[in-house]
N, C-alpha and C positions, 0 to 999 in steps of 0.2 A: 699605586694607591695602597695605603696601609689600612688594615682593619683587624678587629679581633678575630681569632679563630671560630669556626661555626659554633663549637660547643658552648661558647660564651655569647653568642649572637642573640640579641633580644628582637622582638617583632619590629623595632625601629629600624633595624638593619635589613629587614626582609627584602625591600625593594633593590638595595645596593647590591645584595647577593644575587638576585635575580639577574641584574645587569651584568654582573661579573661572569655568571654562568653563560650568559648568552654573548659574551666577548663584544659588548657594544660600549661605546664611550659616554652614551647618555642614560639617564635613569628615568624612563617613564613609570607611570603607576601600574601599567600592564604592558607586556610584551605581546606583540601580534605577529603571527607567521601565516601569510594567507588569512584564512578565517579563524585562526587559532588565537585565543587570548590566554595567557599563562601567568599565573601569580605564584611565586615561591616564597616560603618563609622557613628558617631553620628554627626549630623550638628550642626555647631555653632549657638548658640542663639543670637539675637540682643539685649536682654534685655527686649523686649516687655512683656514676660512672664518668669520670672526668674525660675519658678518651671518646665516649659514644657521641654520635650526632643523631638527630631526627629531623628530617626534612618533610614539610608539608607542601603539597602542590595542588592548586586548583586550576583546571584547564577547561576552557569553552572551545570546543572544535567546530561550532556552528551548528551541527545537527545533534550534538550530546555534549554533556558536561560530565567531567569525572573529578574525583578528589582522591589523592593518593598520599599515604604517609610511609616514609622508607626510613628504616633503621640501619645504622652501620656502626661497626666497631663496639658492639655490646656483647655481653656474655650470652652464650647459647641458652635457650630456654623458652617458655611461653609468656608473651607480653599481652597486655589488653590495651586497646584504643578506647578512651572515654572522650566523648564530646558533649559539652554541656551538661555533664554529670550522668550521661547515659552511655552504657557500654555498646560499642558498635562493632566489636570483633575482636579476634586475637591474632598475634603474630607468633609464628613458630620459627624462632631464630635459629638457623644453622650457619656455621662458619662466620658468625658475627653479623650476619645480614638478613634482612626480611623486609617485606612491604605488604601493605593492604591497600586495595584500590576498589573504589565504588564508582558507578556510572549511571547516569540517567539520560535516555531511556535504558531500561534494563538490558544488559549484554552479558549473559551467563558465560563463564561462571562467576563473573564479578557480582557482588551484591549490589542491590538498588541504592543509588545516591538520593535518598530522599529526606535529608535532614540539613538543618542550616548550620554552616560553618563560619560565616564571616561574623566577626564580633563575638565568638563563642570560645569558651575554654576548652583546650585540648591537653589531654593527659595520656602519658605512656606508663603503665605501671606493670609490676611484676610482683604478684603476691601482695604484701603489705607496703612495698617500696614504690614510690613514685620517682621515675627516672627523668621524666620531661614534663614540663607544665608551661603553658603559655596561652595567650589569646591570639587566635588566628586573625590577623589584620595587616597583611603585607602591605596594602597601600595606605594604611593610616586612615581609612575612610569608614571602616566597620561594615562596608556593603560591597557587593560585587560590582563590576563596571556597568555602566548604563548600557542597556541593550543586551547583556550578557545573561547566561543562564538557560533555564529550561524553556524560556519563550521560544527559542530558535527551533523552527520546524520547517520542513521541506517535504510536501506531500504531492502525489500524482495519482489520480484515479480515473479509470474508465467509467463513464456512466451506462447503465443498463437501459436497454430499450425495452419499455413496458407498454408501449401504446401501439395503435394501429398503423403507424408509418414505420414498417419494419427496415427501411432503408436508413433510417436516422441514426447518427452517432453523436457522442458527446465525451467530454473530458473536462476535469476540474482540476486546478493546481492551486495549493496554497502554501505561502512561504512567508515566515517571519523571521526577521534578521536585522541586526544593528538598528533596532528602533523603528523599523518600516515592516509593513505587512501588506501582502498582495494576495488577492483571491481572484482567480479567472476561470470563466467557463467559456468552452469552445464547444460549438455545435455545428454540424454539417449534415447536408443532404436531408434536412428537416423540411417538410412541406412548407410553402410560402405562406406566411401569416405572422400574428401576434401571439406571443407566449409569455406567460408569467413566470419569472424565476422565483421559486419559492424555497426559502432556507428555513428549516425548523417550523414550518406552517405559516410563516409570514412571507408575503410578497415583498422582495427587495427590489426588483426591475422588471421592466417590460422589454422583451426582446422581439425584433422584427427579423424573420427570415426571408429569403427570397428563393429557396429551393436548395439547388446544388451547392451554392456558395458557403464558405465557411464564415461563421459569425463569432466573433470574440466579445465578451463582456467583462471588463476588468474593474475591480474595485482595489482601492488603495488607501492606506492610512500612514502618513499623511497623503492627502488627495494629490494628484499631479494631472497636468492637462491631458485631455483624452480619456481619463478614467473617472470612475465614480468614487464618492468616499465610502470607504469601508467602516460603516457605523454599526455594524452588527457582527456577532461572533459565529462563524460557520462550523468550527470544531464541535464534534459530538453531536452533529444534527444531520437530518436528511436534506438533499438538495434535489429540487425536481424542476423539470420544465413542464408547465401545465397550460392547457388550453380549456377554459371552462372548467369542468369537473374532471377532464380527462388528462392523466399524466402521460407524458411521451417518453421522458429520459429520467432516470432516477439514480442516485447514489447516496451512500451513507459515509460521512466522514468520521474518522476516530476523534477522540478527545485529545487535548494537548499532551505532548510527550511527557512532560513533567508528571501529570496526573496519571496517566496510563502505566509509567514504568516499562513501556515496551517500545523497542526500536523498530520502526517500520521502515521499508525501503523507500526511496524517492520515486523509484520507477514503478509504473502501474502494472507492468507485465509480471513483476516478481510477487505480486499479490494472488497469483492463481497458477495452477499446473494442470497440464494435460496428462493425468496419471493413467489414462486409458492407453496412450500410444496408439499404434496402428491396430493392435489385437483387440482392444476393448474400447467401449464408449463411456469414458469417465471423466470428470472434471472436479478438482479440488480448488476451492477459494479460501482465503483468510477471512475470518470474521474480525471485525475491528474493535478494539477496546474503547470504551466510552470514558474510562477514568474513574468510574465508581469504586471499581475493586482493582487497585494497582497490581500490575505483574500478571494479570489474567490473559491468556492467549486462546484462540480457538480456530477450527477449520470446519468447513462443510463440504462433504463429498457426495456427489450424485453419480451413480453408476447405472447405465441403462443397458449394459451389455446382454444380459439375458433377462432374469427377473429384476425389476427395478428395485435398487437400493439406495437408501440415503442415510448418511451418518454425520453426526455433529460431534467433534471432539472438543474437550475443554481442558485447558492446562492451567494450574495456579489458582484455582477457586477455592481450595482449602476444603473445609467442612460445610460449606454452604449448599443448601438444597437449591436445585436450580429448575427452571421451567424453559422449554423451547416454545416460542411463539412464532407462528408463521401468518403473515398478513393479519396480525392482531388476534390471532386464534391460537389458543394453547394446544400444542400437539404432543407435548410429552413432559414427563416430571421425573426428575431423578432424586435418588436419596443421597444424604451427605456422603462424601467421598467419592461418589460416582464420577467418571471422567468423560460423560457425554451421553449421546442418544443414539440408537441404532434402529433403524426401520427397514423391514424387508421380510422375506419369506422364511429366514432361517430361525431354528429354535431360539427362544429367548429374545427375538426382535419384536419390535412393535409393528402393527400393520402399516404399510406405506400406501396410504389411500388419499393422498392430498398433493397439490401441486407446489413446487417451491420455485421454479424458474420465473424471473421477473418479479418476485415477491420479497418483501422485507423479512429477513429472518432475525430474531431476537433471543439472546440467552438472557433470562431474567433471574435475579436472585432476590426473592421477595417482590416488591414493587419497582425495583431498580433494574434497568437493562445494563448489563455489564458487557456484552458483546453484540454486535449487530452487522448487518450487511444485506445488501440487495443481491439475490443470487443471479448471475448471468444467464442468458438464455442459450449461449453456446460457447465453446472453446474459442471460437474465431472472435467473439466479442469479448471474452474475458481476457485474451492475450493480445488483442489488436491485430490478429492475423489477416490483414487486409493488403492487398497489392496496390501499388499507386495507379490511380485511375488517370485517364488522359481523354481529351475530347477535342479533335482537330476538324478541319473541313472534310478530310477523307478516312480518318481513323478514330475509333472510340474503344475504350476497354472500361469495363465495369466489374466489380467484386460480384459474385454470386453470393448473396447474403444468406447465411443460415436462418432458417425459419423456425427452428426450435424444436423439430422433430427428432433429429439425430443431433447429438451434442457436437461432434467434432467435424462434421462434413463442412467443406468449403471449397471455392474454386473462383474462376473468373471466366468472362465472356468477352471476345474481342471482334469487332466487325470493321471491315474495310471495303470502301466504295472505290469506284474506278472503272477502268476497261474490263478487269476481272474482279468481281465482287467476292469478298471472303467472309466467312464466320468460323472463329476458332473458340473452342471452350476446353478448360481443363478443370476437372473435378477430383478432389482428393479425400482421403479418409471416409470412403463410403464403405459399408459392409458388403459382403459377398451377395450377389443377387441381381435381379433384372430391374433396369431403370429405363426411363424414357425421356427424351428431350422434347418439351412443348414449347412453342413459340406462338403467342397470341391464342392460346388455347388449343391449338392443334398439334398433334404429335407428328414430328418430323424425324425422329430416329429412335430405335430401341438399342440398348447396349447392356452387355453383361460385365458385371464386376467379379472376377474369379476368386479373389482372396479378400479377406477382411482387411480394411485400411487401404485398399487398392486406389490406384491413380489412373484415370482415364482421359485421353484426348479425343475429341471430336473435330474433325475438319470438313469445312464445306467450301466449295468454289462454284463460281457460276459457269466455268468452263470445263467442269469434271464431268466424266462420262459415267460415273458409278462404279467404276472398276478401281480396285486398289484401295487405299486408306483414305482418299478424299472423296466426299459424298457430293452429289450435284446440290448447289444452292439454287433451288426452284421455288423459294418462298421468301417473303419480305421478313428480314431478321429483326426489325424494329418492334418495339413493344415488350411485353412481359415475356422473359425467357426464363423457363422452369426446368429443374431436374427434379423428377419424382418417380416412385414406384408406379407400375402400371395402374392407371385410374385412381391413384392415391393423390393426397395433397402433396404440395410443393415442399421439397426439403431444402432446395437452394433456388433463389429468385434474383434475377437482374432485370432492370428496364434499360433497354437500348433505345436511343432517340431514332 
């Protein structure tokens, strides 16, 4: 193949150069590698430096989009990138080479890719001299490939249990890719009945549950057999399972990645962190951007180790004055330039006299919500720290579900029938102190946790003598199994059949 050298290449040769670089024999409008779509164009030189080259590359990686301009064989110095007449940044060329890259969602230290490039003029200048000038149009269409760009998103979030059925769990998934959009809600262990799925205050479906079984409701656009038509936009809105006026499960979805400018993980477990570890009782969760203020990020941290403390940190809000709203009640106001809110007993802190678990938190700039999230009731819920449950004719295992008194406590209970009946329990991350095992409202054992964050195993068997580590199973283990301080409310709860 014979072609002009890159320094003389015009936009009409962009596709051919892309194919040459990819070592392919065909010349498609866009090259794909797995989920990547890549468009490359060498920008036409002005003659100011006949040996230099400028390569522009647009790439869609599925969950992000980037734009890169690379200079080669040009004199050292500072160059400016101008797109559609607007300065977008500088190159500091050393050794004849430099590049600048933008990405959406924001991925520091790269600047945010929040401007149009297709069909736009691109110039590289140094002082009063223009070195390269061209229109970015590698496919000759003046637009990105269909389905590409910032609409590609993949999200997974755990729902927060906000209702009376403390056993219930839920998860939502959202994916937009290649012209297709999917939104799925999965719930399990929600008491049998009919529930409304409410998105942004509007009922979008009715869900019937049968109790322990997992129930999935999936929406797609375009619709497919076995799914419902996704004719609403869930991003940037609350999602709830409601029965009458009572909400049972709730979560807030972030805005579209292109508008938020923030790259969020596709794994729900990465949106929260057990910052307390074994020695402290603390949980940090991400507050999700709505897209009203691009690039803003935030976290909320609840610490119940000693005196309760609550802190909301905000990054990227600039000079905006902020308000913190909890369950639609304003709880704090910040001055321009402040980076959040601190509540507790320390000097300078605001009083912490309101609940946050299971409630919607909002950071507002004026009348606009820029960050939001439903604060989980426990570390177990926020990180999905549940063991696999099973139920056979002779064995059953259930999670000891955190009831929201202590943040990080968790455990499981396992019962086995047969010639020798057994009951085994494991509890983790309890603070040092005395606790009791209650089954069906009656106390059947008392135990000590010697160190903060301790783990305790309790074992019962029908043939035990009471000597050693195995205690006599002289009671029916079915019904409500509770771990609690003496005469106190349950910290962990399971229901055994």
